[in-house]
PQR file with spaces between the fields and no chain letter, atoms N, CA, C, O and H, PARSE charges and radii, in Angstrom:
ATOM       1  N    MET     1      26.093  -35.734   -1.278 -0.4000 1.5000
ATOM       2  CA   MET     1      25.741  -34.057   -0.968 -0.0000 2.0000
ATOM       3  C    MET     1      25.901  -33.345   -2.051  0.5500 1.7000
ATOM       4  O    MET     1      25.680  -32.137   -1.965 -0.5500 1.4000
ATOM       5  N    LYS     2      26.283  -33.861   -3.210 -0.4000 1.5000
ATOM       6  CA   LYS     2      25.705  -32.942   -4.346 -0.0000 2.0000
ATOM       7  C    LYS     2      24.398  -32.924   -4.757  0.5500 1.7000
ATOM       8  O    LYS     2      23.950  -31.986   -5.417 -0.5500 1.4000
ATOM       9  H    LYS     2      26.463  -34.842   -3.280  0.4000 1.0000
ATOM      10  N    ASN     3      23.798  -33.794   -4.456 -0.4000 1.5000
ATOM      11  CA   ASN     3      21.938  -33.700   -4.700 -0.0000 2.0000
ATOM      12  C    ASN     3      21.457  -32.724   -4.012  0.5500 1.7000
ATOM      13  O    ASN     3      20.598  -31.952   -4.438 -0.5500 1.4000
ATOM      14  H    ASN     3      24.162  -34.556   -3.920  0.4000 1.0000
ATOM      15  N    VAL     4      22.072  -32.670   -2.667 -0.4000 1.5000
ATOM      16  CA   VAL     4      21.469  -31.780   -1.443 -0.0000 2.0000
ATOM      17  C    VAL     4      21.773  -30.561   -2.042  0.5500 1.7000
ATOM      18  O    VAL     4      20.872  -29.770   -2.319 -0.5500 1.4000
ATOM      19  H    VAL     4      22.769  -33.297   -2.321  0.4000 1.0000
ATOM      20  N    MET     5      23.065  -30.297   -2.297 -0.4000 1.5000
ATOM      21  CA   MET     5      23.731  -28.932   -2.976 -0.0000 2.0000
ATOM      22  C    MET     5      22.833  -28.315   -4.054  0.5500 1.7000
ATOM      23  O    MET     5      22.418  -27.161   -3.948 -0.5500 1.4000
ATOM      24  H    MET     5      23.797  -30.939   -2.072  0.4000 1.0000
ATOM      25  N    LYS     6      22.495  -29.237   -5.259 -0.4000 1.5000
ATOM      26  CA   LYS     6      21.775  -29.276   -6.186 -0.0000 2.0000
ATOM      27  C    LYS     6      20.528  -28.601   -6.261  0.5500 1.7000
ATOM      28  O    LYS     6      20.120  -27.733   -7.034 -0.5500 1.4000
ATOM      29  H    LYS     6      22.832  -30.175   -5.345  0.4000 1.0000
ATOM      30  N    PHE     7      19.837  -29.372   -4.976 -0.4000 1.5000
ATOM      31  CA   PHE     7      18.584  -29.101   -4.579 -0.0000 2.0000
ATOM      32  C    PHE     7      18.322  -27.927   -3.902  0.5500 1.7000
ATOM      33  O    PHE     7      17.152  -27.550   -3.975 -0.5500 1.4000
ATOM      34  H    PHE     7      20.168  -30.076   -4.348  0.4000 1.0000
ATOM      35  N    LEU     8      18.997  -27.322   -3.338 -0.4000 1.5000
ATOM      36  CA   LEU     8      19.355  -26.003   -2.442 -0.0000 2.0000
ATOM      37  C    LEU     8      19.272  -24.958   -3.374  0.5500 1.7000
ATOM      38  O    LEU     8      18.453  -24.054   -3.206 -0.5500 1.4000
ATOM      39  H    LEU     8      19.947  -27.628   -3.279  0.4000 1.0000
ATOM      40  N    LYS     9      20.293  -24.992   -4.673 -0.4000 1.5000
ATOM      41  CA   LYS     9      20.346  -24.212   -5.737 -0.0000 2.0000
ATOM      42  C    LYS     9      19.301  -24.040   -6.802  0.5500 1.7000
ATOM      43  O    LYS     9      19.324  -23.138   -7.640 -0.5500 1.4000
ATOM      44  H    LYS     9      20.958  -25.726   -4.809  0.4000 1.0000
ATOM      45  N    ASN    10      18.259  -25.099   -6.692 -0.4000 1.5000
ATOM      46  CA   ASN    10      17.304  -25.001   -7.703 -0.0000 2.0000
ATOM      47  C    ASN    10      15.981  -23.960   -7.614  0.5500 1.7000
ATOM      48  O    ASN    10      15.214  -24.222   -6.687 -0.5500 1.4000
ATOM      49  H    ASN    10      18.240  -25.831   -6.011  0.4000 1.0000
ATOM      50  N    LYS    11      15.732  -23.169   -8.199 -0.4000 1.5000
ATOM      51  CA   LYS    11      15.172  -21.935   -8.187 -0.0000 2.0000
ATOM      52  C    LYS    11      13.652  -22.225   -8.568  0.5500 1.7000
ATOM      53  O    LYS    11      12.702  -21.542   -8.185 -0.5500 1.4000
ATOM      54  H    LYS    11      16.355  -22.956   -8.952  0.4000 1.0000
ATOM      55  N    SER    12      13.613  -22.802   -8.988 -0.4000 1.5000
ATOM      56  CA   SER    12      12.125  -23.260  -10.278 -0.0000 2.0000
ATOM      57  C    SER    12      10.809  -23.493   -8.943  0.5500 1.7000
ATOM      58  O    SER    12       9.676  -23.028   -8.822 -0.5500 1.4000
ATOM      59  H    SER    12      14.384  -23.357   -9.299  0.4000 1.0000
ATOM      60  N    GLY    13      11.472  -24.249   -8.266 -0.4000 1.5000
ATOM      61  CA   GLY    13      10.081  -24.385   -7.026 -0.0000 2.0000
ATOM      62  C    GLY    13       9.611  -23.146   -6.548  0.5500 1.7000
ATOM      63  O    GLY    13       8.402  -23.053   -6.332 -0.5500 1.4000
ATOM      64  H    GLY    13      12.392  -24.627   -8.364  0.4000 1.0000
ATOM      65  N    ALA    14      10.374  -22.138   -6.333 -0.4000 1.5000
ATOM      66  CA   ALA    14      10.175  -20.755   -5.626 -0.0000 2.0000
ATOM      67  C    ALA    14       9.608  -19.956   -6.758  0.5500 1.7000
ATOM      68  O    ALA    14       8.752  -19.149   -6.398 -0.5500 1.4000
ATOM      69  H    ALA    14      11.356  -22.214   -6.508  0.4000 1.0000
ATOM      70  N    THR    15       9.890  -19.985   -8.097 -0.4000 1.5000
ATOM      71  CA   THR    15       9.659  -19.362   -8.803 -0.0000 2.0000
ATOM      72  C    THR    15       7.929  -19.710   -9.065  0.5500 1.7000
ATOM      73  O    THR    15       7.081  -18.858   -9.328 -0.5500 1.4000
ATOM      74  H    THR    15      10.586  -20.641   -8.389  0.4000 1.0000
ATOM      75  N    ALA    16       7.764  -20.738   -8.959 -0.4000 1.5000
ATOM      76  CA   ALA    16       6.320  -21.448   -9.088 -0.0000 2.0000
ATOM      77  C    ALA    16       5.196  -21.304   -8.166  0.5500 1.7000
ATOM      78  O    ALA    16       4.008  -21.560   -8.360 -0.5500 1.4000
ATOM      79  H    ALA    16       8.453  -21.431   -8.745  0.4000 1.0000
ATOM      80  N    ILE    17       5.872  -20.783   -6.976 -0.4000 1.5000
ATOM      81  CA   ILE    17       5.159  -20.422   -5.735 -0.0000 2.0000
ATOM      82  C    ILE    17       4.868  -19.203   -6.081  0.5500 1.7000
ATOM      83  O    ILE    17       3.679  -18.908   -6.197 -0.5500 1.4000
ATOM      84  H    ILE    17       6.837  -20.576   -6.819  0.4000 1.0000
ATOM      85  N    GLU    18       5.942  -18.166   -6.337 -0.4000 1.5000
ATOM      86  CA   GLU    18       5.833  -16.939   -6.743 -0.0000 2.0000
ATOM      87  C    GLU    18       4.362  -16.696   -7.366  0.5500 1.7000
ATOM      88  O    GLU    18       3.372  -16.216   -6.814 -0.5500 1.4000
ATOM      89  H    GLU    18       6.908  -18.406   -6.243  0.4000 1.0000
ATOM      90  N    TYR    19       4.532  -17.201   -8.754 -0.4000 1.5000
ATOM      91  CA   TYR    19       3.466  -17.413   -9.503 -0.0000 2.0000
ATOM      92  C    TYR    19       2.225  -17.630   -9.059  0.5500 1.7000
ATOM      93  O    TYR    19       1.371  -16.855   -9.489 -0.5500 1.4000
ATOM      94  H    TYR    19       5.336  -17.591   -9.202  0.4000 1.0000
ATOM      95  N    GLY    20       1.834  -18.599   -8.203 -0.4000 1.5000
ATOM      96  CA   GLY    20       0.705  -19.066   -7.360 -0.0000 2.0000
ATOM      97  C    GLY    20       0.295  -18.108   -6.913  0.5500 1.7000
ATOM      98  O    GLY    20      -0.879  -17.749   -7.013 -0.5500 1.4000
ATOM      99  H    GLY    20       2.528  -19.229   -7.854  0.4000 1.0000
ATOM     100  N    LEU    21       1.433  -17.338   -6.169 -0.4000 1.5000
ATOM     101  CA   LEU    21       0.863  -16.266   -5.365 -0.0000 2.0000
ATOM     102  C    LEU    21       0.021  -14.971   -5.594  0.5500 1.7000
ATOM     103  O    LEU    21      -0.940  -14.406   -5.072 -0.5500 1.4000
ATOM     104  H    LEU    21       2.386  -17.630   -6.087  0.4000 1.0000
ATOM     105  N    ILE    22       1.093  -14.745   -6.909 -0.4000 1.5000
ATOM     106  CA   ILE    22       0.395  -13.870   -7.784 -0.0000 2.0000
ATOM     107  C    ILE    22      -0.909  -13.820   -8.257  0.5500 1.7000
ATOM     108  O    ILE    22      -1.579  -12.794   -8.146 -0.5500 1.4000
ATOM     109  H    ILE    22       1.874  -15.204   -7.333  0.4000 1.0000
ATOM     110  N    ALA    23      -1.394  -14.981   -8.851 -0.4000 1.5000
ATOM     111  CA   ALA    23      -2.542  -15.581   -9.422 -0.0000 2.0000
ATOM     112  C    ALA    23      -3.231  -15.679   -8.502  0.5500 1.7000
ATOM     113  O    ALA    23      -4.334  -15.201   -8.769 -0.5500 1.4000
ATOM     114  H    ALA    23      -0.849  -15.815   -8.942  0.4000 1.0000
ATOM     115  N    SER    24      -3.152  -16.201   -7.149 -0.4000 1.5000
ATOM     116  CA   SER    24      -4.206  -16.002   -6.174 -0.0000 2.0000
ATOM     117  C    SER    24      -4.920  -14.426   -5.815  0.5500 1.7000
ATOM     118  O    SER    24      -6.076  -14.008   -5.750 -0.5500 1.4000
ATOM     119  H    SER    24      -2.256  -16.589   -6.933  0.4000 1.0000
ATOM     120  N    LEU    25      -3.407  -13.763   -5.608 -0.4000 1.5000
ATOM     121  CA   LEU    25      -3.998  -12.101   -5.191 -0.0000 2.0000
ATOM     122  C    LEU    25      -4.744  -11.916   -6.746  0.5500 1.7000
ATOM     123  O    LEU    25      -5.965  -11.841   -6.607 -0.5500 1.4000
ATOM     124  H    LEU    25      -2.468  -14.102   -5.661  0.4000 1.0000
ATOM     125  N    ILE    26      -4.471  -11.861   -7.639 -0.4000 1.5000
ATOM     126  CA   ILE    26      -5.113  -11.637   -8.811 -0.0000 2.0000
ATOM     127  C    ILE    26      -6.642  -11.835   -8.561  0.5500 1.7000
ATOM     128  O    ILE    26      -7.494  -10.965   -8.385 -0.5500 1.4000
ATOM     129  H    ILE    26      -3.480  -11.922   -7.751  0.4000 1.0000
ATOM     130  N    ALA    27      -6.782  -13.215   -8.591 -0.4000 1.5000
ATOM     131  CA   ALA    27      -8.208  -13.730   -8.352 -0.0000 2.0000
ATOM     132  C    ALA    27      -9.078  -12.972   -7.316  0.5500 1.7000
ATOM     133  O    ALA    27     -10.235  -12.575   -7.454 -0.5500 1.4000
ATOM     134  H    ALA    27      -6.090  -13.922   -8.735  0.4000 1.0000
ATOM     135  N    VAL    28      -8.059  -12.838   -5.991 -0.4000 1.5000
ATOM     136  CA   VAL    28      -9.021  -12.056   -4.948 -0.0000 2.0000
ATOM     137  C    VAL    28      -9.446  -10.866   -5.341  0.5500 1.7000
ATOM     138  O    VAL    28     -10.607  -10.522   -5.120 -0.5500 1.4000
ATOM     139  H    VAL    28      -7.119  -13.161   -5.879  0.4000 1.0000
ATOM     140  N    ALA    29      -8.448   -9.963   -6.064 -0.4000 1.5000
ATOM     141  CA   ALA    29      -8.971   -8.624   -6.292 -0.0000 2.0000
ATOM     142  C    ALA    29     -10.077   -8.530   -7.254  0.5500 1.7000
ATOM     143  O    ALA    29     -10.939   -7.652   -7.260 -0.5500 1.4000
ATOM     144  H    ALA    29      -7.504  -10.242   -6.243  0.4000 1.0000
ATOM     145  N    ILE    30      -9.927   -9.932   -8.409 -0.4000 1.5000
ATOM     146  CA   ILE    30     -11.359  -10.033   -9.000 -0.0000 2.0000
ATOM     147  C    ILE    30     -12.371  -10.141   -8.343  0.5500 1.7000
ATOM     148  O    ILE    30     -13.289   -9.383   -8.657 -0.5500 1.4000
ATOM     149  H    ILE    30      -9.226  -10.646   -8.404  0.4000 1.0000
ATOM     150  N    ILE    31     -12.565  -10.976   -7.349 -0.4000 1.5000
ATOM     151  CA   ILE    31     -13.875  -11.212   -6.501 -0.0000 2.0000
ATOM     152  C    ILE    31     -14.206  -10.121   -6.035  0.5500 1.7000
ATOM     153  O    ILE    31     -15.281   -9.587   -6.308 -0.5500 1.4000
ATOM     154  H    ILE    31     -11.819  -11.592   -7.094  0.4000 1.0000
ATOM     155  N    GLY    32     -13.254   -9.578   -5.190 -0.4000 1.5000
ATOM     156  CA   GLY    32     -13.617   -8.432   -4.794 -0.0000 2.0000
ATOM     157  C    GLY    32     -14.082   -7.452   -5.459  0.5500 1.7000
ATOM     158  O    GLY    32     -14.802   -6.834   -4.675 -0.5500 1.4000
ATOM     159  H    GLY    32     -12.381  -10.011   -4.968  0.4000 1.0000
ATOM     160  N    GLY    33     -14.086   -6.955   -6.452 -0.4000 1.5000
ATOM     161  CA   GLY    33     -14.284   -6.327   -7.849 -0.0000 2.0000
ATOM     162  C    GLY    33     -16.036   -6.712   -8.236  0.5500 1.7000
ATOM     163  O    GLY    33     -16.925   -5.860   -8.211 -0.5500 1.4000
ATOM     164  H    GLY    33     -13.501   -7.457   -7.089  0.4000 1.0000
ATOM     165  N    VAL    34     -16.178   -7.705   -8.470 -0.4000 1.5000
ATOM     166  CA   VAL    34     -17.196   -8.318   -9.028 -0.0000 2.0000
ATOM     167  C    VAL    34     -18.095   -8.317   -7.966  0.5500 1.7000
ATOM     168  O    VAL    34     -19.303   -8.220   -8.182 -0.5500 1.4000
ATOM     169  H    VAL    34     -15.456   -8.396   -8.489  0.4000 1.0000
ATOM     170  N    SER    35     -17.540   -8.435   -6.592 -0.4000 1.5000
ATOM     171  CA   SER    35     -19.008   -8.282   -5.369 -0.0000 2.0000
ATOM     172  C    SER    35     -19.390   -6.708   -5.465  0.5500 1.7000
ATOM     173  O    SER    35     -20.478   -6.227   -5.782 -0.5500 1.4000
ATOM     174  H    SER    35     -16.558   -8.514   -6.417  0.4000 1.0000
ATOM     175  N    ALA    36     -18.462   -6.189   -5.184 -0.4000 1.5000
ATOM     176  CA   ALA    36     -18.868   -4.923   -5.436 -0.0000 2.0000
ATOM     177  C    ALA    36     -19.545   -4.212   -6.367  0.5500 1.7000
ATOM     178  O    ALA    36     -20.200   -3.225   -6.034 -0.5500 1.4000
ATOM     179  H    ALA    36     -17.579   -6.580   -4.926  0.4000 1.0000
ATOM     180  N    VAL    37     -19.467   -4.623   -7.615 -0.4000 1.5000
ATOM     181  CA   VAL    37     -20.146   -4.088   -8.643 -0.0000 2.0000
ATOM     182  C    VAL    37     -21.411   -4.835   -8.419  0.5500 1.7000
ATOM     183  O    VAL    37     -22.406   -4.139   -8.214 -0.5500 1.4000
ATOM     184  H    VAL    37     -18.935   -5.426   -7.885  0.4000 1.0000
ATOM     185  N    GLY    38     -21.542   -6.028   -8.421 -0.4000 1.5000
ATOM     186  CA   GLY    38     -22.685   -7.163   -7.988 -0.0000 2.0000
ATOM     187  C    GLY    38     -23.818   -6.086   -6.853  0.5500 1.7000
ATOM     188  O    GLY    38     -24.931   -5.625   -7.108 -0.5500 1.4000
ATOM     189  H    GLY    38     -20.734   -6.593   -8.587  0.4000 1.0000
ATOM     190  N    GLY    39     -23.189   -5.996   -5.907 -0.4000 1.5000
ATOM     191  CA   GLY    39     -23.906   -4.751   -5.038 -0.0000 2.0000
ATOM     192  C    GLY    39     -24.659   -3.886   -5.822  0.5500 1.7000
ATOM     193  O    GLY    39     -25.816   -3.711   -6.204 -0.5500 1.4000
ATOM     194  H    GLY    39     -22.285   -6.370   -5.700  0.4000 1.0000
ATOM     195  N    SER    40     -23.635   -3.454   -5.902 -0.4000 1.5000
ATOM     196  CA   SER    40     -24.121   -2.007   -7.087 -0.0000 2.0000
ATOM     197  C    SER    40     -25.642   -2.228   -7.834  0.5500 1.7000
ATOM     198  O    SER    40     -26.751   -1.705   -7.729 -0.5500 1.4000
ATOM     199  H    SER    40     -22.695   -3.596   -5.591  0.4000 1.0000
ATOM     200  N    ALA    41     -25.190   -3.033   -8.439 -0.4000 1.5000
ATOM     201  CA   ALA    41     -26.315   -3.717   -9.744 -0.0000 2.0000
ATOM     202  C    ALA    41     -27.275   -3.860   -8.764  0.5500 1.7000
ATOM     203  O    ALA    41     -28.061   -2.914   -8.706 -0.5500 1.4000
ATOM     204  H    ALA    41     -24.289   -3.459   -8.524  0.4000 1.0000
ATOM     205  N    ASN    42     -27.456   -4.778   -7.956 -0.4000 1.5000
ATOM     206  CA   ASN    42     -28.554   -5.005   -7.262 -0.0000 2.0000
ATOM     207  C    ASN    42     -29.321   -4.049   -6.678  0.5500 1.7000
ATOM     208  O    ASN    42     -30.549   -4.135   -6.655 -0.5500 1.4000
ATOM     209  H    ASN    42     -26.818   -5.547   -8.003  0.4000 1.0000
ATOM     210  N    GLN    43     -28.731   -3.171   -6.218 -0.4000 1.5000
ATOM     211  CA   GLN    43     -29.194   -1.984   -5.423 -0.0000 2.0000
ATOM     212  C    GLN    43     -30.073   -1.205   -6.857  0.5500 1.7000
ATOM     213  O    GLN    43     -31.159   -0.663   -6.649 -0.5500 1.4000
ATOM     214  H    GLN    43     -27.733   -3.101   -6.237  0.4000 1.0000
ATOM     215  N    THR    44     -29.592   -1.226   -7.974 -0.4000 1.5000
ATOM     216  CA   THR    44     -29.960   -0.480   -9.122 -0.0000 2.0000
ATOM     217  C    THR    44     -31.306   -0.935   -9.512  0.5500 1.7000
ATOM     218  O    THR    44     -32.350   -0.285   -9.571 -0.5500 1.4000
ATOM     219  H    THR    44     -28.710   -1.666   -8.143  0.4000 1.0000
ATOM     220  N    PHE    45     -31.072   -2.226   -9.776 -0.4000 1.5000
ATOM     221  CA   PHE    45     -32.489   -3.341  -10.623 -0.0000 2.0000
ATOM     222  C    PHE    45     -33.564   -2.880   -8.954  0.5500 1.7000
ATOM     223  O    PHE    45     -34.783   -2.844   -9.125 -0.5500 1.4000
ATOM     224  H    PHE    45     -30.224   -2.754   -9.728  0.4000 1.0000
ATOM     225  N    THR    46     -33.091   -2.611   -7.690 -0.4000 1.5000
ATOM     226  CA   THR    46     -34.413   -2.862   -6.982 -0.0000 2.0000
ATOM     227  C    THR    46     -34.884   -1.359   -7.137  0.5500 1.7000
ATOM     228  O    THR    46     -36.023   -1.101   -7.524 -0.5500 1.4000
ATOM     229  H    THR    46     -32.101   -2.641   -7.551  0.4000 1.0000
ATOM     230  N    THR    47     -34.032   -0.453   -6.843 -0.4000 1.5000
ATOM     231  CA   THR    47     -34.877    0.960   -7.232 -0.0000 2.0000
ATOM     232  C    THR    47     -35.555    1.217   -8.293  0.5500 1.7000
ATOM     233  O    THR    47     -36.499    2.005   -8.245 -0.5500 1.4000
ATOM     234  H    THR    47     -33.107   -0.663   -6.528  0.4000 1.0000
ATOM     235  N    ILE    48     -35.115    0.472   -9.659 -0.4000 1.5000
ATOM     236  CA   ILE    48     -35.530    0.550  -10.655 -0.0000 2.0000
ATOM     237  C    ILE    48     -37.163   -0.218  -10.643  0.5500 1.7000
ATOM     238  O    ILE    48     -38.166    0.285  -11.150 -0.5500 1.4000
ATOM     239  H    ILE    48     -34.348   -0.168   -9.698  0.4000 1.0000
ATOM     240  N    SER    49     -37.095   -1.571   -9.913 -0.4000 1.5000
ATOM     241  CA   SER    49     -38.243   -2.127   -9.687 -0.0000 2.0000
ATOM     242  C    SER    49     -39.349   -1.828   -8.713  0.5500 1.7000
ATOM     243  O    SER    49     -40.504   -2.252   -8.686 -0.5500 1.4000
ATOM     244  H    SER    49     -36.280   -1.980   -9.501  0.4000 1.0000
ATOM     245  N    THR    50     -38.611   -0.861   -7.793 -0.4000 1.5000
ATOM     246  CA   THR    50     -39.574   -0.131   -6.716 -0.0000 2.0000
ATOM     247  C    THR    50     -40.593    0.792   -7.948  0.5500 1.7000
ATOM     248  O    THR    50     -41.752    0.604   -8.317 -0.5500 1.4000
ATOM     249  H    THR    50     -37.672   -0.517   -7.815  0.4000 1.0000
ATOM     250  N    SER    51     -39.599    1.792   -8.333 -0.4000 1.5000
ATOM     251  CA   SER    51     -40.125    2.721   -9.099 -0.0000 2.0000
ATOM     252  C    SER    51     -41.269    2.110  -10.253  0.5500 1.7000
ATOM     253  O    SER    51     -42.270    2.727  -10.615 -0.5500 1.4000
ATOM     254  H    SER    51     -38.657    1.945   -8.033  0.4000 1.0000
ATOM     255  N    LEU    52     -40.961    1.090  -10.608 -0.4000 1.5000
ATOM     256  CA   LEU    52     -42.078    0.699  -11.911 -0.0000 2.0000
ATOM     257  C    LEU    52     -43.035    0.072  -10.810  0.5500 1.7000
ATOM     258  O    LEU    52     -44.085    0.089  -11.452 -0.5500 1.4000
ATOM     259  H    LEU    52     -40.148    0.589  -10.314  0.4000 1.0000
ATOM     260  N    ASP    53     -43.348   -0.441   -9.643 -0.4000 1.5000
ATOM     261  CA   ASP    53     -44.246   -0.875   -9.067 -0.0000 2.0000
ATOM     262  C    ASP    53     -45.156    0.090   -8.718  0.5500 1.7000
ATOM     263  O    ASP    53     -46.368   -0.083   -8.846 -0.5500 1.4000
ATOM     264  H    ASP    53     -42.495   -0.455   -9.122  0.4000 1.0000
ATOM     265  N    ALA    54     -44.590    1.241   -8.223 -0.4000 1.5000
ATOM     266  CA   ALA    54     -45.230    2.434   -7.915 -0.0000 2.0000
ATOM     267  C    ALA    54     -45.808    3.024   -9.288  0.5500 1.7000
ATOM     268  O    ALA    54     -46.956    3.444   -9.147 -0.5500 1.4000
ATOM     269  H    ALA    54     -43.605    1.382   -8.119  0.4000 1.0000
ATOM     270  N    ALA    55     -45.459    3.114  -10.160 -0.4000 1.5000
ATOM     271  CA   ALA    55     -45.746    4.044  -11.226 -0.0000 2.0000
ATOM     272  C    ALA    55     -47.181    2.883  -11.793  0.5500 1.7000
ATOM     273  O    ALA    55     -48.108    3.414  -12.404 -0.5500 1.4000
ATOM     274  H    ALA    55     -44.525    2.773  -10.274  0.4000 1.0000
ATOM     275  N    SER    56     -47.219    1.568  -11.564 -0.4000 1.5000
ATOM     276  CA   SER    56     -48.544    0.971  -11.943 -0.0000 2.0000
ATOM     277  C    SER    56     -49.424    1.021  -10.915  0.5500 1.7000
ATOM     278  O    SER    56     -50.562    0.573  -11.054 -0.5500 1.4000
ATOM     279  H    SER    56     -46.465    1.137  -11.068  0.4000 1.0000
């Protein structure tokens, strides 16, 4: 019974899970930001390429 009570009082597993959740949320935010910037950069390079093709 003492082992069960000791296990229930142990909070280190909960802390590890919380850190894992925070890390995954940060990763999702980074992926979203990179995707948004990547789409914008792609559009910019397409516009420049079209302008250069028209100029020549």
